[in-house]
C-alpha positions as CSV (number, residue, x, y, z in Angstrom):
1,M,185.1,46.4,96.9
2,D,183.9,43.4,98.4
3,Q,180.0,43.4,97.8
4,V,177.7,41.4,100.0
5,I,174.3,39.5,99.8
6,T,172.5,38.8,103.3
7,L,170.4,36.0,103.3
8,Y,168.4,36.1,106.8
9,T,167.9,32.2,107.7
10,G,166.8,30.1,110.4
11,A,167.5,26.0,111.3
12,N,165.7,23.8,109.5
13,C,164.5,26.0,106.8
14,H,163.6,24.3,103.4
15,L,162.8,27.6,101.8
16,C,166.3,29.0,103.1
17,E,168.3,25.7,101.2
18,Q,166.3,26.6,97.8
19,A,167.2,30.2,98.4
20,K,170.8,29.6,98.5
21,A,170.7,27.5,95.8
22,L,169.5,30.1,93.6
23,L,171.4,32.1,94.6
24,Y,174.9,30.7,94.8
25,P,175.2,30.9,90.7
26,L,174.5,34.8,90.8
27,L,177.4,35.1,93.6
28,S,179.9,33.6,91.8
29,E,178.9,35.3,88.2
30,R,178.9,38.6,90.0
31,G,181.6,38.1,92.4
32,L,179.8,38.8,95.4
33,R,179.6,37.0,98.9
34,L,176.7,35.8,101.0
35,V,176.7,36.2,104.6
36,E,173.7,34.4,106.5
37,I,172.5,35.6,109.7
38,D,170.2,33.0,111.8
39,I,167.5,34.9,112.9
40,H,166.9,32.5,115.7
41,Q,170.2,34.0,117.4
42,N,168.5,37.5,117.7
43,E,164.9,38.5,119.4
44,Q,164.9,41.4,117.1
45,L,165.9,39.6,114.2
46,K,163.3,36.6,114.9
47,E,160.4,39.2,115.3
48,Q,161.6,41.2,111.8
49,Y,161.7,38.0,109.9
50,G,160.2,35.4,111.9
51,I,157.4,34.7,109.3
52,R,159.2,35.7,106.3
53,I,162.4,33.8,105.8
54,P,164.6,33.7,103.3
55,V,164.9,37.3,103.1
56,V,167.9,38.7,100.8
57,A,168.8,42.0,102.2
58,L,171.4,44.4,99.8
59,T,173.9,47.1,101.1
60,N,171.8,49.4,100.1
61,G,169.3,48.7,102.4
62,Q,166.7,46.9,99.8
63,E,165.1,43.5,100.9
64,K,163.0,40.9,98.8
65,G,161.6,38.3,100.9
66,W,160.7,35.2,99.3
67,P,159.7,33.8,97.2
68,F,162.6,35.2,95.0
69,T,163.9,34.3,91.5
70,A,167.4,34.9,90.8
71,A,166.5,37.2,87.8
72,Q,165.0,39.1,90.7
73,I,167.8,40.0,92.5
74,G,170.0,40.6,90.1
75,R,167.7,43.3,89.1
76,L,167.8,44.8,92.7
77,L,171.6,44.6,92.7
78,D,171.6,46.7,89.0
79,A,169.1,49.5,90.2
């Protein structure tokens, strides 16, 4: 089963770059795939996540906004 982590992001978002750097080791360790969604391409997403990005969303509907650690995301995945 291809498990996906979604990262809501935006252009020129330095926190998003930090979040990706933090997530990459976790992704390879657990065989996960990262899907990035630029919120600025969608008004509803911009309204929902505009001041919160980067936000990680899991397939079970859980979300964690920045700041977060790899350990916190790992615990969400294990829950």
